[in-house]
C-alpha positions as CSV (number, residue, x, y, z in Angstrom):
1,M,87.8,77.0,53.4
2,K,84.6,75.2,54.1
3,I,86.0,73.2,56.6
4,L,87.6,76.2,58.5
5,S,84.1,77.9,58.4
6,L,82.5,74.9,60.0
7,F,85.3,74.8,62.6
8,L,85.1,78.6,63.6
9,C,80.9,78.3,63.7
10,A,81.5,75.5,66.0
11,V,83.9,77.3,68.1
12,V,81.7,80.3,68.5
13,A,78.7,78.1,69.4
14,L,80.7,76.4,72.0
15,C,81.7,79.9,73.7
16,L,78.0,81.1,73.3
17,S,76.8,78.1,75.1
18,G,79.6,78.5,77.6
19,C,78.5,82.1,78.6
20,D,75.4,80.6,80.1
21,K,77.3,78.5,82.5
22,V,79.7,81.4,83.7
23,L,77.0,82.1,86.4
24,N,76.6,79.5,88.9
25,E,73.8,80.5,91.3
26,N,75.4,78.3,93.9
27,D,78.5,80.3,94.1
28,P,78.3,83.6,96.0
29,L,81.5,84.7,94.2
30,S,80.1,84.1,90.8
31,V,76.8,85.8,91.5
32,A,78.6,89.1,92.8
33,R,80.9,89.0,89.6
34,T,77.9,88.7,87.3
35,F,76.0,91.4,89.1
36,W,78.9,94.2,88.8
37,T,79.6,93.1,85.2
38,S,75.8,94.0,84.7
39,A,75.4,96.7,86.9
40,L,78.4,98.6,85.3
41,S,77.4,97.6,81.6
42,A,75.5,100.0,79.3
43,T,72.1,98.2,80.4
44,P,72.7,98.0,84.1
45,G,68.9,96.8,84.7
46,D,70.3,93.6,83.8
47,A,71.7,93.3,87.3
48,D,68.2,93.2,88.8
49,K,67.9,89.6,88.5
50,Y,70.7,89.2,90.6
51,M,69.7,91.7,93.3
52,T,67.2,91.2,96.3
53,N,64.1,93.1,95.5
54,G,65.8,94.1,92.3
55,D,62.3,94.9,90.7
56,S,61.9,97.8,93.3
57,K,65.3,99.2,93.8
58,S,67.4,101.5,91.6
59,L,71.4,100.8,91.3
60,G,72.0,104.7,91.8
61,I,75.3,104.6,89.9
62,K,75.8,107.7,88.0
63,G,77.2,107.8,84.6
64,H,78.7,104.8,82.6
65,H,82.0,104.2,80.9
66,E,82.9,101.0,79.1
67,K,86.0,100.6,81.0
68,D,84.1,100.8,84.5
69,T,84.8,97.6,86.4
70,A,84.7,96.0,90.0
71,I,87.7,94.1,91.5
72,L,86.6,91.3,93.8
73,G,89.0,90.4,96.5
74,K,88.6,88.6,99.9
75,V,85.9,86.6,100.8
76,D,84.2,86.4,104.5
77,Q,81.3,84.4,105.5
78,Q,79.4,85.3,108.6
79,N,76.1,83.8,109.8
80,G,75.3,82.4,106.3
81,Y,76.0,85.7,104.3
82,Y,78.9,86.4,102.3
83,F,81.0,89.8,102.4
84,I,83.4,90.2,99.5
85,E,86.0,93.1,99.4
86,T,85.3,95.0,96.3
87,T,86.9,97.9,94.8
88,V,84.5,99.7,92.1
89,Q,86.7,101.6,89.3
90,L,84.6,104.3,87.7
91,N,86.0,106.2,84.8
92,R,84.6,109.8,84.8
93,D,85.9,113.1,83.5
94,G,89.1,111.4,82.5
95,K,89.9,110.1,86.0
96,V,89.5,106.6,87.4
97,I,87.8,106.9,90.8
98,S,88.1,103.9,93.1
99,V,85.4,103.2,95.5
100,P,86.0,100.6,98.2
101,M,83.0,98.6,99.5
102,R,81.9,95.0,100.3
103,T,79.6,93.2,98.3
104,V,77.1,91.6,100.4
105,V,75.5,88.2,99.1
106,V,72.8,86.5,100.8
107,P,70.5,83.4,100.1
108,V,67.1,84.0,98.9
109,D,64.5,81.0,98.2
110,G,67.7,78.7,97.9
111,I,69.6,81.0,95.2
112,W,72.2,83.7,96.0
113,K,71.5,87.4,95.5
114,V,73.4,90.5,96.3
115,D,71.9,92.7,98.9
116,Y,72.7,95.9,97.1
117,Y,71.5,98.4,99.9
118,S,73.9,96.6,102.4
119,T,76.5,96.8,99.7
120,R,76.1,100.3,99.0
121,Q,76.0,101.3,102.7
122,S,79.1,99.4,103.3
123,I,81.0,102.2,101.2
124,F,81.2,104.3,104.4
125,D,82.9,101.5,106.5
126,A,85.2,100.5,103.9
127,T,86.3,103.9,102.9
128,F,86.9,104.9,106.4
129,E,88.9,101.6,107.2
130,S,91.0,102.0,104.0
131,S,91.9,105.7,104.7
132,M,92.9,104.6,108.3
133,K,95.1,101.8,107.1
134,W,96.8,104.3,104.7
135,F,97.2,106.6,107.5
136,A,98.5,104.4,110.1
137,A,101.0,102.7,107.4
138,T,102.2,106.3,106.2
139,V,102.8,107.5,109.7
140,S,104.5,104.2,110.8
141,N,106.8,104.5,107.6
142,A,107.6,108.2,108.5
143,E,108.5,107.5,112.0
144,K,111.3,105.3,110.8
145,Y,113.2,108.3,109.4
146,F,111.7,111.4,111.1
147,D,111.6,112.1,114.8
148,D,108.6,113.3,116.8
149,V,105.9,112.6,113.8
150,M,103.0,111.9,116.3
151,G,103.9,113.8,119.0
152,A,106.9,116.0,120.7
153,G,109.3,114.6,123.3
154,N,109.3,111.1,124.9
155,G,106.9,109.0,127.1
156,E,103.5,110.4,128.5
157,E,104.2,113.9,127.0
158,A,104.4,112.4,123.6
159,L,101.3,110.2,123.8
160,K,99.2,112.9,125.2
161,S,100.5,115.3,122.2
162,A,99.8,112.5,119.7
163,E,96.3,111.9,121.1
164,E,95.4,115.7,121.0
165,R,96.6,116.1,117.4
166,L,94.4,113.1,116.5
167,N,91.3,114.3,118.2
168,E,91.9,117.7,116.5
169,E,92.3,116.0,112.8
170,L,89.1,113.6,113.4
171,T,87.1,116.4,114.7
172,R,88.2,118.3,111.5
173,V,87.5,115.4,109.2
174,K,84.0,114.7,110.9
175,V,82.8,118.3,110.3
176,A,84.0,118.5,106.8
177,A,82.3,115.3,105.9
178,L,79.0,116.5,107.6
179,N,79.0,119.7,105.7
180,N,79.5,118.0,102.4
181,Y,76.9,115.6,103.3
182,K,74.2,118.7,104.3
183,L,75.3,120.1,101.0
184,K,74.2,116.9,99.0
185,I,70.9,116.6,100.9
186,A,70.0,120.3,100.2
187,D,71.1,119.8,96.6
188,N,68.8,116.3,96.4
189,N,65.8,118.1,97.7
190,K,66.2,121.2,95.7
191,N,66.3,118.9,92.5
192,A,63.5,116.6,94.1
193,G,61.4,120.0,94.2
194,K,62.2,120.9,90.5
195,T,61.0,117.4,89.5
196,N,57.9,117.7,91.2
197,A,57.0,121.2,90.2
198,P,53.6,121.7,88.7
199,V,53.6,122.1,84.9
200,K,52.5,125.6,84.0
201,N,49.9,125.6,81.0
């Protein structure tokens, strides 16, 4: 029994010592993975050390769930920076919300760090790209079994009809997105006003 206890203690000690080696500061993917593990944990402040200007920036991720996770995918390198396809999955109100983005990793004083501002800004592009890919694939599959999915008729008339429909739908999406964004800005300003309101004695 004593031998077994000593063996288990040795295994635990080995695992704990190995945990420090999980993060390889020379590997952008390792830094990104460690950043997201910390950012989505119960103590998101632990992610500050893996961010550029981590002492002055807020993650701005609302809520927390033990099953929140980030799935890292394809890695692209451009001009010395790394762009990692990322899907953050947040568990909120009984639903899983998937948010596509690109984790941007940049060199800072010889150490790789996550540029979280650029990462967060990439949500817009990644979401739009993902939506367009889904739209194109769905229409392409539908066209195999249904006539006149994009337009009516053949030739130039069909192309013109498809272009008109696309313009109408893109305009509708634009208007809806901007209206939602205006409401969010107004709500943020309203909440900021409450926070900064003077306290009455």
